[in-house]
KETI-977374 format. One record per residue (C-alpha): z, y, x. Coordinates in steps of 0.1 Angstrom, whole numbers, plus 5000, padded with zeros to 4 digits. Example, Ala and Ser with C-alpha at 12.3 -4.5 7.8 and 13.67 -1.06 7.14 Angstrom:
// residues 2
507849555123;507149895137;
This chain:
// residues 315
407922106152;405221906156;404021796192;400921566200;402321506234;404921156243;407421076270;405821016303;409120786305;409020586276;405720676260;407020726227;405920996206;409521076192;410221406209;413221666198;412822026198;416422196201;415522526192;419122706201;418522526239;414622556244;414222236252;412221916243;413921586248;412621186238;414521096209;414520746227;415420746261;416721106258;414321236286;414521596291;410721696291;410822106293;413622346292;413122676292;410922736262;410023096247;410823136215;408323276195;410523326163;411423676143;413723886167;416924016154;418624226180;417124536202;418224586232;416424966242;418725146216;415425406217;413225136207;412724956166;413324586159;409324576158;409024186156;411224146120;413924286105;416924076086;416523756071;415423666037;418823626019;419423515978;422623695982;420824065981;419424105948;415924195960;416323925990;416224226020;412524266011;413024655993;412024966012;414525246007;413325566002;415925816017;418225666039;421825876044;420925836087;417225926078;417926266056;420226416080;417726456111;415226656084;415127056094;414027126062;416327126030;413127146008;412226786025;415726656025;415426765982;412626585983;413526246001;417226295975;414326325947;412526015956;415825835962;417125875925;413825775912;413525455926;416725385917;415725485878;412225275880;413924955888;414124675860;417524595843;416424245865;417624435893;420024635880;422024335869;421424125900;422524425926;425624405905;426524035902;425224035940;428724285946;430724025923;429423705940;430623865974;433823985963;434523655945;432923395975;434923596001;438123565985;437823175982;436523136014;433223006009;431122936034;427423116034;425422786018;427422795987;427123155988;423323085986;423022815963;425723035938;423023315940;419723065932;421722925903;422523265891;418923405900;417423085880;419823185852;419023505849;415423485850;415523295814;417723465796;421023275795;423023575807;422523745779;425823715753;428023655781;429623855809;428323875838;432223815855;432123445839;428323365842;428723435885;432223215887;430722905863;427822955892;430622955919;431822635905;428822445899;427922525938;431222425950;430622095929;427422005941;428122045977;431621815973;433822175980;436822155961;437822445940;439822405911;439122605877;442422785881;441722875920;438623035906;439823165875;442223385898;439623485923;437423655894;439823745868;438123545841;439623275818;440222915831;438622785795;435823085796;434422955829;434622585821;432722675785;429722905808;429922625832;428722285807;426222505794;424622625824;424722185840;423222175805;420022395799;418622395836;419921995842;422122025873;423421645878;426921765895;428521445905;432621375893;434921555918;436821305939;440521295944;440221195979;438021585986;441421795980;443521566000;442521736036;443422156016;446421976000;447621836032;446522156051;448422406030;451822126029;452022136066;451721736063;450521536091;447321306094;449520996090;450521156056;447321186050;445420846058;448620716038;447520936007;443920836012;445220426008;447220505979;444120685960;442220325968;444420115952;444820365922;440920325918;441119995922;443619965891;441320235871;444320515875;441520745888;439520825856;440320995828;442521185844;442121535861;441221435908;443721765914;447021585894;445921255910;445521365946;449121585944;451121305931;449121055953;450121345980;454021355967;454620975975;452820986007;454821246022;458121056007;457020726022;456520876054;459721126055;458121436045;459221526016;458321836000;459821925961;457421855936;457422245928;455822275960;453622005956;452722165925;451922525933;449422425959;447122205939;447022435910;449222235883;452522135867;455421965873;455321735845;451421645849;452821545890;456121345874;453321185854;451221055877;453721005902;455320755878;451520525867;451220555906;454820365916;454320125887;451120015883;450719975925;454819845925;455720145954;459120165932;461119955958;459520095990;460220515970;463720345970;464520285999;463120576018;465420815982;468520596002;467820666037;466821016028;470121156010;472320956040;470721206063;471721466041;475221316037;475321346075;474121646078;477121786055;480021556069;478421776109;478922116096;
């Protein structure tokens, strides 16, 4: 929001407008210049049941096949208010023809957006990722890249691309489970899309997976910090290059949990990360050898065995 006025306290023109509070303040000295300002944007609420929202409708959204701009003929609530059977039939007939005259792109978008909402809801993704997924799918559809591929696989690939764009860690296995599409098919479609439309996606980092894996495994912040330190050393030793980020993250988390007396089994960590126990064992051995953690791990394992023995004796 542009303002020509200046701060009366320091004379600065760096003024900040807070829309949620309706306040205008100085960005330099923090002086509150104006408050309780009138909001002239669209009204999305109705305070009186007898009145309609006269100042606007719902916001435009890419998640709707028509972006929320289409006027539907014969809404159900309006149809049953009619007294005449002839008028009711007329509205139903107009409604049917409105659906018939829609283009193939509109029909495809209607089905695709429903699938998008289902997959993103299953993965519990934020609204910004949903909007980005819808934008990518619209772009792909308008250029005829969906032809010859299933709509479900393209939506899944768009979801994965949007997650990678916003650095939200979601593996191909998770998206495959949510969309009922094979992992290989999603990966193939994803590579085709980013190559054709030129999306620049940064490589996924193992660090992005730590907080989510640790939360599911109920590990402490201390263990998470230890995991990040191990990953930093692994990057310096070039252990992360050419290996799956989820596998490296899971192995580092397994080692950190062991060092902090919060041991989890390899099976538990593998299930959370969506990888096999063999992968964790291989990455685990590499971390111990390259980072010289073998002695520390042996000491912790000996202490753990001693504690387990004492517990059995007490019983």
